[in-house]
N, C-alpha and C positions, 0 to 999 in steps of 0.2 A: 540406525544409531546416530544419524546426523553426519555432518561434514567434519573433516579435520580442520579445526579453527586456526591451528598454528601455521599450517602450510597446505591449504586446499589446492590440489593440483588439477590440471585440465581434465584428467580422467574422471575425477569425482564430479566435476561440473557437467561434463558431457553425459555421464550416467544420470545425473539429476534431471537434466533437460529431457532425456529420453523417457524417464519415469513420469515426469510431469506431463509429457505428451500422451502417454498411456492413459493417465487419469483425465486429461482433457477429452480424449476420445470417449471415455466412459461417461463423462458429464454430458457430452453431446448426445450420446445414445440414450441416456436416461433423462435428458432435458432438465437436469438439476446441476447446479454448480458445486454441490456438496462433495462429490468424490475428489475433485481436484483440490478444492480449498482445504478440506479436512486433512488430506495428506500433506499439502504444502505447509500449513501452519504447524501440524504435528511434527513434521520433519525439522522445521526451523526451530521449534522449541527444543528438540533433542540436541540440535547444534548449540543453541544458546546456553543450555545447561552445562556445557563444557567450559564456558567462560566464567572466570571468577568475578562475581558481582558483589563481593563483600564491601567494596568502596563506593558502590553506587548510591547516590542520594535519592534516587527515584522511589517514591512511595505512593500508596493510594492517597488521593487528595492533593498531591503535587501535580498540577496540571498546567504549568507555565508554557510548556512546549506545545500544548494543545491550542495555542494561538498562532501557530506557525503556518506558513504556506506549505501545503501538502499536495503531492501528486500521487495518483493511484491508477491502477488498471481497471478495466471493466469488471473482471471477476471479483476483485476486492470489493468494489462497490456493491455488486449483487449479493455477495456473501454478507456484507454489513447489513443489508436490508433484512436478512433473516432475523436479526435481533430487533431491528426497528419495528417489525410487524408484531412483536410481542409487547410493544409499548403503546402509549397513546399516539397512534400514528398521525392523527390530525394535528396534534401539537408539534410533533417532530416535523411534519410537512411545513407547518407555518414557520417554525423557527429556522428551518433550512432555507426556505424561500426568502425570508427576511435577511439572513446572513449572506446569501448568495447575491442579493441586491447590493449589499454593502461591499462585497469583495470582488464582484464581477469585473473582469478586465484589469484588475490590479496586478502589477508585477510583484515578484518576490521582494524586490527592494522597497516598493511602496507598502507592501504588507508589513515590512519590518518596522514601519513607523506607526502602525495601527495595532490596537488591541482587538483581535478578531477571534473570539472563542469558537471552537468547533461547536456546531449546533447539536451535536450528540453528547455534549457534556451535561451532567446532572450533579449539582452540588460539588463541583470540583472533581468528579470522577467520570470515567468513560462509561456510558450506558451500554455500549456494545463491546466491552473489553474482550470477551472471548473471540469475537469476530473482527477485531480491529485490524487495519491494514499493515502491510509489511513495514512501512516507514515508522509506524507507531511502535511496533514490536522491537525495533532496533535502535530507537532514539533513547540514549542514556546520557547521564551526566554525573559528575562527581561533586557538583556544587549547585544546590537548588537556589541559593541566594543569587548566584551569577545568572542562572536561568531567568529569574524574576527580572533582573536588570535588563537582560537581552530582550525578552518577549513582552515585558510590560512598559519598559522605559526606553527602548530603542538603543541600548548600549551596543557598541560595535565589538564587544569582546567575543572571543571564541569559546564555545562550549567545551569543557574538558571531558571528552568521551574517548572511547577506546577504538583503535584501528580495527579490531576484530568485529565489533558491532557494525561499524560503517562498511566493512568489507562484506559481511554477511548480507546486508541489504543489497549491495550491488550484485552479488553472486546469485541470490535467489530471484532478484528482479530480472536478471539476464536469462536464467533458466526458464522462468515463467514466460517471458516474452518469446523465447525461442520455441517453446512448446505450443504457444498460441499461434505463432506464425506458421509453424508446420501444419497445424490443424486447420488453417485457413480462417482463423478468427482475428479480429482487430487486436493488436498488441500495443495500442497507443496509451500514453499517460495523460490523464486529465486532472485539472485542479479539483480538489475533493468536494468543495461546496457546490460547484456547478454540476459535477457528476451526480452527487447525491440528489440535488434538486431535480435533475433530468430523470433519474431513475424513479424517484417518488412520484413523478408526474406521468410516467409512462404506464401503459397497460401491458402486462405480461412481459416485462423487460427481460427477465431471466430466460424464459422460453424462447422469445424472439431472438435474443443474442446467440443462444446455443443452436438456433436454427439458421444462423448465418447473417442475421440482420445487424448492421452497425447501429445500435440504439442510441449512441451518443454522437451521431454524425453531424449534428447541428451545433455542437459546442467545441470550443477551441481545444486543441490537444498538441502534444509533442509527437511528430510522426515517428512510427516505429522504425522507419528507415534510418533515423539518426543513430539509433543504438547499433544497428548492424552496418553502419558506415565505418564504424571502428573495426579495423582489420582483425584484432584479437577476438572480438565478439563474433564476427563473421566466421572466423576459423573454428570456434567452438560449435557454432551452428552447423557448419559443413561437416565437422568431425562426427557430430551426433547423428546427422541424417543423410550423409553422402551415400 
């Protein structure tokens, strides 16, 4: 039924991490990322349905935030490719490679001065909406005009979002990272364009990653250790698997 969005306590997060580890093991055994990601996104959707979205300005065709610097984990990228394979894969591959050349090595601050649309956008809408990453699912705003100023014109204004959405991104990201770490899989975060480009260029990326190969070893990433250097995060991991 999702998490308690008002006050998610450590027991809920510990339980979520354990369940995600169970589905990670199922994905490893079946050599498909589907069991893990279908549960993860389904559970997150149940949680988000508990949040009042009546004031949200986010609508189909409003894609200003799709020009943002985005980081993702390997399973999120692999699951996104499930939708890409049903499209014109050569065109997607070309668009992704071209955008990655534009954004490669750029910091979040540098990207804030650039208009860099996600290569998976089509006519202002996400072409992989059902399989979109965690950060995209929890990015909300109460003011689309302000989003346009921020993402198209480099305004330094703050996006008016809710703490609940931001908090859910952190909780689910932590639970996923802990589940992957326990299963012996890389739990690093990668810039989305570079990860998509690498995955589209690789052979059998999903099978190889679930077999223990770090398929993104050649691209820059945030070390998973940074997340668990935080004492609170490590405490949750220890509580889940001690």
